[in-house]
N, C-alpha and C positions, 0 to 999 in steps of 0.2 A: 839489496840490489832490485831496482826496479820491474816490475813485471814486464813490461814491453820488450825484454830482450834486448841484445845487444844492437846495436845501430853502426852502419858503417858509418867511416870518416876517412876521409880527404883529403889531401891538400894540393891547390891547384893554384893558378896563376889568373887575375881579373884579366880578361880581354875586352869586356863591354859594361860600361855602366850606363848607357842612355836610357835606359829605363826607369821607373821609380821602384824602388824599394824593391828590384830585383838584379842582381851582377850574373855576369855569363863568366862562368869558369871554367879554365881549360887545367884538363887532369891527363898529365902525363905519365906512361907506364913501359917498362920493360919486359918484350916479350921475347921468348927465341923464336925463332924459327922451326919447326915440326924438322925436313927436312937438312938443313945447309947449316943448323945451327947459330946463325947469326944471331946478336941480339939487335933487336930493332926496338927504334920507340914508337907508339903507338899514342895517339892522343884522343879522347873524350872532351869534347862540351856538354856542360850540362846550365840548367838555369836553379838561381839558388837565392833563398831570401833574405832582401838584408833589409832589415827593418827601419834601421836609424841614416840609412842611404851613408852609411860611415868607408865603403869601400869605393876604389878607384882604380883602373884602369893600373896594369903593373904590379899592385899589391898581392903579395901572399899569402892565401886564407885557407883555413882549414875549416872544411861544411861538413856536416851532419848531415844523414839519412832522415829525412820525418815525413808526416803524413800528405800527400798530394793537396798542393796549396792551389795549383791550376792544372791546367792541360798536360806543361810539360815543366812545371816546376815540382820538384820534389825532395828539393835539397835547402838546408839553409847553411846562414853563416854562422859559424861558430866563434873564429875569435878571427882576427888580423895579425897573422904570423910575422908582416914586414911587410910595412909600408916603403912608397917609390919615395925618390929624393923630391919630384915634381909637386905631389899632394902631400909630403910635410912643409914645403914652402908655402904654397897655398892654405893651407890648415894655420901657419905664421899668420899670413895677413888679416883672414876674417875673422 
C-alpha cells in the first residue's frame, strides 16, 4: 500500500468544461434532516484537474483527492464513468 494514505474518491457530474485542463464537477449526496428525518439532496461543486481535456458537460466522472494544484483545485479526474450522447457524437466526427 502507498505511504500517502487513502485518498477520497467521489463520483459526480461535469457541469462546466470551459477552462483549460479543469472541469467543474457537481457532487450530490443525501443527508437526513436532524429534526424532521427527511432525506435531502445536497450538492457540492468542486474544480478537478483534467490533464487531457477529455471530459465534457454531462459526463459522469470519478474524481480523486490530490495535493493543491491551484487556489481552489484539489481534485483530479481519475476516469470517465459515463459519457454523454453529445460528447460521443462529437468525438466520432473529429
